N, C-alpha and C positions, 0 to 999 in steps of 0.2 A: 504494500500500500504506500509506504513512504517513497519507494522507488518511483511509482507512478506520479506522485505529487512533485517530486524533485524534477522529474522529466518534463512535466507540464510547466513548472516554473522556469526551467532553462529554455524551453521552447518559446514561452511568452517573453522572456528577457531578450532572447535573440531577435525575435520579431520586432520588439520595441526599439532595439538598437538599430536594426536595419531600417526601420521607418524613419528614425531621427536622422540617420546618415543620408538617406535619399532626399529628404526634404531640405536639409541644410546644405547638402552638396550641390544642389541644382539652383540655388538662389543666386540671381545675378544682380539684384538691386539691394542696396542696404535698407535695413528696416527704417532708419531715420534718414530721409533724403538730405543731400547737401547741395548747395548752390555753386560750389567751387568748380564743377565741371561743366557749367553752362557757358556757352559762347554768347556774348551780348554784342549786337551790332545794330546799326540803323538801317542797314541794307536788307533786302529780301534774302532768304536762304536759297540754297540750290533747289532746282525744280523737283528733285526726288525726295525732298523733305515733306513731312505730313504735318499739317496744322492741328494743334491740340486745343487752341482757344486762347482767350484773353487772360493775361496775368497782371497783377498789380502789386506794388510795394508801397508801404507807407511807414512813416516815422510818427511817433506820438507827440513830439515836442519840437519847437523851433530850434532848440539847442543841438538836435541831431542833424546829420548831414544828408545830402542827396545820395551820397555813396552808400549810406546805411539803408536808404529806401531802395536803392538798386539791389543791394544784397537781399533784402526782403522779397523783392520781385523775383530774383533768381531762385530763392527758396520755394516760392509759390510754383514756379515753373518745374523745379525738380520734383515736387510732390505730384505733378501731373505726368511725370515721365519724360519731360523735355530735355534736350541738350543744346537748344538754340533759342534765343529770344531776340525778336526784332523789337527794339525799343521805339516807342511811338510818341510818348508825351511825358512832360515833366510839369508839375504844378508851378505856379508863380513863386511860391516860397520854397520849393524843393522838398516839400514834405510828402509828396506822392509821385510815383512814376507808373507808367503803364506800357504794355506791349502785347505782343502775340507770341505764344510758345509754339515751338515746332520740335519734332523728333526727326533727326537726320541720320542716315546710315553712316 
């Protein structure tokens, strides 16, 4: 009886280990997206890029910079799976920026 229980336990442990290896081994995106790999330009991307939608970045106070708003916009794009953003507008005080996110091969 103990032999059968031990055998079941080992089989379940092996199955759980295999499942965790296959789900973590195939992951290509980080769990928490980062904006550092986003290309930001005012020009249109290549024709083979696919549009993902509008993105926006904002800062909450006038003491923050437009660069921080851009980083916020890049993070928004990364969350959508983009790797390219066409920057389109900046607010008068530099507290918000907007653009369109794309994924390019």
